[in-house]
C-alpha positions, 0 to 999 in steps of 0.5 A: 547569525540566527539564519545560519543556526537555523539553516544548520539545524535544518541540515542536521534534521534531515540528515538525522532523518535520512539516517533513521530511514536507512536504518529502518529499510535495513532492519525491516529487510532483515526480516524472512518475511516482514509483516504488513505493519514492517511493510508500511513502516519500510514504505514510510521510511521510503517515501516520508510518513506524512505521504503514506496512509496505512490500514485504510478502509474504504466504502465499496460494494459487495458481490450483491451491490450492498455497501461494505468497507474493505481493508485497502491496505496502503495508500501513497500520495506522491507528485507522481500520483496516488498508489494504492499498495496491496501488501501481502505476506504469502511466501513461497511459490505464487501461481498467479496466471488466473485473473480472479483466483491464485494459489500459493504453495510453500513447503513448511518446516515440518517438511509438509507442503501448505496449499492454498487458494486466494482471491487474486489482489489485482482483482482486489485493487480494481475494486479498490481503484474504483472505490477511490476514484468515487471518493475523490469525486465526492469530495470534488477533487480532481481525477489525478492517475491512481496506480494500483501495485501488489507487494509480497513481503518476502524476498524469496517468493516466486511468481508462476508468471511476470504480472503487471505491478506485482512485485516483492517488497524492495522491487515494489518500493523502487518501482514507485520511486521510478514513476515520473510525470509531467504534470506532478500533483502540487503539495497543497493538493496532495495534502487535500487528497490525504484529509480526503482519504482519512476523512472517509477512512473509519477505524478498522473496529468501526469498519468490521462492526459495520460489516458484521451488522449489515452482514456484509464482506 
């Protein structure tokens, strides 16, 4: 009898979590341009809060080969692999033909057009991938596949050309969900990876203080 009650309770709990996740996702997608935090919450609703690390800072090297900390964004650890998610809140038209420098063009409510250059998130992601690979190697963990994804939170963002693994929010989540592998990462190993990333990722205030003190970044 107790086993039956426990099974029913577990089923109701899973149903409640599923409904809660669906409500969260629907609410976030109702925003015209979700914030980075809202986008992270959307990913948590899609993949489970325990599998998503938000606001991760990792040690890396600047252009002069000096140690610094960079804000990676979100890291998702799933059976299919490890995903670095670079979340951007820019909207409008994104010219992304160049490998290093991209350009945003967006019409403001005032009628004026805002033009701005920014570093290619695809280029940034490659630096983040190397940092994470070094971190996992330092922790004596197996070299599991790392996939870098760039997500623009506005569903109305328009890209000048198709770049690999660059999506809007829902497209990015669908892409990660669709990934399959013949050798899934065991749950125990996934938990070890998550603990290793948390251990090596300082708080944002500490990372910024380190960068200021050493005049890097």
